N, C-alpha and C positions, 0 to 999 in steps of 0.2 A: 265871406258870409258863412256862418255856421248856424244852421237851424237844428239844434240838438234834438235827438229823439229821446234823450234822457229826461227824466222829470226835472223841472227847473229847480227843485229844492236842493239839488246837488251842486248848483253853481254858487260861486262866491259872489259878493256884491258886484264886483267889476264884470263878471261873466253874465250876471242876470241883466244888468243895464245894457250890456252889449247885445244880448239876445233880444231884448225888447226893441232896440234900434234896428237890428238886422231883420227881425220879423216885420217891422213896419216897412222897411225897404222892400222886403219880399212882396208885401201887399201892393206897394206902389208899382213894382215891376209887373206883377200880374194884372194890374189895372192899365198898364201901358203908359204910366206916368213918368217913366225914366228912360234914359237912353242907355245907361250902363246896366250891367248884371243880367241882361235879358236872356243870356244863355248859361247862366250859372247852374252847375249840376245839382246843387242843393234844391233847386226849384222843380226838378224833374218829377219828383213824387207828387207834388201839388198839381203840377200841370197835367198829370195823368188822370186827374179827377175831373169829372164834369162840373163839380161844385168847388173848384179850386179856391175861389175867394172866400167861400163859406168855411173851407178847411183852414185857410190862413187866419181868418177871424177867430175860429175855435182855438187855433194854436195860440194866438195872441191872448185870448181869454184865459188860457191856462197860465201863461206868463204873468198876466195881470193879477190873477188870484194869488200866485206865489209872492208877488211884490206887496200885495196888501197884507199877507200873512206876516211879512217882515216889517211892515209899517212904512213902506215906501209910498210915494205919491205919483205913480205913473198916471198919465192922462187917459182915463177910461173912455173919453170921447173918441179916442182913436180906434176903439173896438166897437163900433156900432154895427148893428145888423147881425149879431151873432145868432145863429139858429142851429138847431140840432142837425148834426151831420153824422154819418156813419164813421166809426173809428177807422183810421188808416192803418194798414199793416206796416210793421217794421220787423225786419228779421232779427232773430236772436244774435246772429253774427254781427250785424250792424250795431246793435245795442252794446255788445261787448267791445267792439272796435272803438266806439265813442267813449265808453267807460274808461278804457285804457288811455285814450287821448286826453280826456278831461283830467284824469288823475295825474298824468304827467304835467299838465298845465298847473294844476293846483299844488303839486309838490314844489314847484318853483315860485309860484306867485302868491299862494295863500296856504301856508303850512297848516293852519288851524282847520281850514276847510278840507284839506287833504286828509287829516287825521280822522275826520268825521266819515270819510268814504272808505276807511281802511277795513271795515267789517267784511266778512266773507259772503254776505248776502248778495244775491243777484240784483243789479240795479233795476229800478222800475222805470217804465217809459213815461214820457209826457202823457197827460190824460187823453190827448187826441189819438194816441197810438195803441194798437194791440199787437203783442209780440207773436210772431209766427216763426216756424223753423226756417233756417236758411243761413247763408253766409253773409259776407259784407255786400252791401247793395252795389249794383253796377255803376251807379252815379258817384260813388264815394271816391274822392281824390285821395291818393295815398293808401288806399285799401287794396285788397286783392281784386276788388270789383272792377278796377280800371287798369 
């Protein structure tokens, strides 16, 4: 499971579809509707919030918005009950870690998308997140946080 902190616009088609499915899985996990993935580290930052389900719904809404921008037909009924929630923090180190990880995936899987990410600008976060100073998050597998 990878719930990208990056803005969904950076993902290729395959990545965006996978993100949608994985965020729906995260929602099911937080609702207690699955037996697997209950201890997945990517869910730690959502579980830390009192409004965890609202945050996942807001996350899904951001992915849904990007899918619509591209002309995809994701099922909007799966994102019911979206309400305003405070932005979640993501560290600058986490965002850069994910940026490098995504670019490596795109280089192999989607060269055209990789070229779009080649600019020197700093990546933007998913609309749910606000960037704060810091290193790689402690819950990140493969990062210095673990």
